N, C-alpha and C positions, 0 to 999 in steps of 0.2 A: 532710310525711313522715308515713306511717301509723304506728300504734302497733307493728305487726309490724316495720316497717323500723327504727324507733327501737330496739326490743329487739335486733334483729340487730346494729346498730351498737354498742350497749352491750356485747353479748356479744363482739363482735369486738375491742373495746377491752380487755376483760379478758383475752382470749386473747393479744392483742398484748403487753400489759404483762407477762404471765407469760413468754412466749417471749422477749421482748426482754431481760428480766432474766437468763434462764438461758442463752440461746444468742445471740440478736441477729438475728432476722429476722421480727419480729411484723408489720411492715408488709405482708408477703406475705399476711396475713389481713385487716388492717384496711383497707388501700387497695383491694383488690378488692371488699370489702364496700360501701365508698362508691360505687364504680363500679356495683355491682349494684343499689343503691337509687336510681340515677339521676343522680349528680353527674358532670359532665365531668371529664376526666382531670386537668387542671391544678388546677382548684378542689378536686377530691378529694385531690390530693397535698398542696396547701397546707394544707387543713383537717386532713388526717391528721397532718401534722407538728405542727401546733399542738395537736392532741388528745392526742398521745402524750408531750408534754413532761412533764406531771405524773407520768406513769408512769416516764419515764426518771430523773427526780429521785428518785422513790420507790425505784426499783431500786438506785440508787447509795447511798441512805441505808441500805437493807437490807443492803448489803455493806460497811457502814462498818468492821466489825471487820477485814476483809481489806484495807482501805485503809490501815491503820496503817503508817507508815514510807514511804508512797508520795507524799508531798506534793510533792517535787521532780518526780517523774514526771508527776503530774497537771498541774503548772504548765507544764512543758516541752511535753509532748504535747498538753495542753489548748490551748495557744496556737496550735499548728499546726492542731488541729481547728477552732478558732474561725475562723481565717483561711480555711480551706478551706470551712467552712459558709457564710460570707459570699459567697465566690466562687460556690459552687453555687446559692445562693439567687438571686443576681443573674442567673445563667445561666437558671434556670428562668423568671424573670419577663421576661427579654428575648427568649428564643427563642420562635418561633411555637408555638402549641399543637399544630399538626399534627406538628411535629418531636418534641415530647415523646411524643405518642401513638405515633409509630413507634418510638421508642427504648425505651419501657416494656417490651414483651415481651423484648427483648434483655437489658435490665438484670435482669429477673426470672430468665431462664434463666442468666445469669452468676452471679447470686446462689445459684441451686440448685446449680450446679457447685461453687462455693466451699463451700457447706454440705456437699456430699457429700465433698469433698476435705479438710475441716477437720482430721481426725485426722492427715493427712500434712503439714499446714502448720505444726503446732506444733513449736516449737524444743525439743529434748530438755533437760530440766532438768540443771543441773550441767555444762553444756558450756562454761562459762567466760564472761567478759565479751565482749561483741560488739566487733568492730573498729570503728574510727572510721568507715570506709566503710559498714559495715553499719548503724551507728547513724544516719548521715546519711540513708541510704536508707530507714531506718524512719521518720524524721521527715518526709521527702518523701512516703512512702507514707501516713502518717497525715493529712498535709495533703490528699493526693488523695482519701483516703477521706472527709475532711470535705467536699470538693467534691461527691463522690457523695452524701453524706448530706444536704447542703443541697439538692441537685437532686432526689433521689428518696428514697434512704435504706433501701430494703428490704435486709436482710442486711448492713447496714454494720457491725453488731456482729460478724458472722462474719468479715468482712474484717479488722476490727480485731484480733480474737483471733489470727488467722493472722499478721498483721504483728507484733504485740507479742510473740508467741511466738518470733519470729526474733531479737528484739533485747533482750528482757527475760528475764533468767535468774531465773525465779521459778515457783512452782507455778501450775497452771491457775486455781485459784480466785482467787488474787490478780490474775492477769492479767485474769480475767473481771470482777473488781471495778473494775480500771482501765478496762476497756472500757466499763463502765456509766457511769462519769464522763465519758469522752470522748463517748459517745453523747448524754448529757444536754447537754453543751456544744454539740454540733453542732445538736441539735434546738432548744435554747434560743436560740442565735444566729439560726438560720433563722426561728424564730417571731417574734422581735423584728422582723426585717426584713419578714416577711409582714404582721404586724399594722400596720406603719407605711406600707407601700406597696401592699398587695394586698387583694383581697376575700377574705373568709373566710366559709365556711358555719358560723356559730357553733353552731347546734343540734347537728349531728353532731360537731363538734369538742368541745363540751361533754360529750356522751354518751361519746365516746372517752376523754376525760379522766377521767371518773368510773370508767369500766371499766378503764383502764390503771393507775390507782393501785391499785385492788383487785387486779388481776392481778399487778402488780409486787410487792406485799406477799406474795402467794402464792408467786411465783417465788423471792423471796428466802428464804422459810422452807423450802419443800419442793423447790426445784429440784434440789438435789444428789441427791435420791432417784430422780429420773426418769432411766431409761437414756438416755444420749445417742444411742445408735444408733436407738432407737425414735423419739425426737423428730425426729432428723435425717431419717429416712426419710419420716415424715409431711409434713414441711415440703417436702422435695424433690418428693414426689408432688403435693401441693396446688399448690405454686408452678409446677410444670411445666404442670399442667392449666390454671391461670389464664393462663399465658403463651400456651398454644395457643389458648385461647378469645379472647384479645386479638388474636392474629395473624389469626384467621379472621373477625373482626368486620367 
């Protein structure tokens, strides 16, 4: 890896850590960066997941004040996320690489759509406790998001905020704090699996880790000051461009 490529990966990690903490789609920056510097798709995805784990944990710690009183939620939803991440990681390691390469652009476009629709997916505050059916559906949805996160992961945070907003009657900042915990669980479980049974490009993973921790600290401190509409627009534009580039490769 050249010094310029290393700097690009480090910067991508910082951006990913910031965006993941605030919104949850940082892999739309870090994963394409690993592809751009020459890593094949599956190896780039595995190394990206390993690299952003420290940032995920840092982001969750940064929102610890908003996590007060959410221990039960973290345990219940976190269990679903962990099981989903294990499933998704196994799917990534068992499916042929060509299948993953073909699916990536579709997943990125889906993530962009979800980001664009995020304001409409939020459940209005004060609308009462969710029904049992809605709660079960939410648990299943969190498990499915864990599968997606273990397999690829870009914008899993956006999906989680949308799902949790439908079943958790709380303000957006506390929902976002819960999202950060669940994303950390998914990335952590997937990382343990990948370290045990897969090859990892440790240099870019390490650079992403350093950058993502710094970015997560920034995101936790100043993220609430960034207009959501501006950040959402940038991610949608960049993500769509990346998906188009991958489709025509």
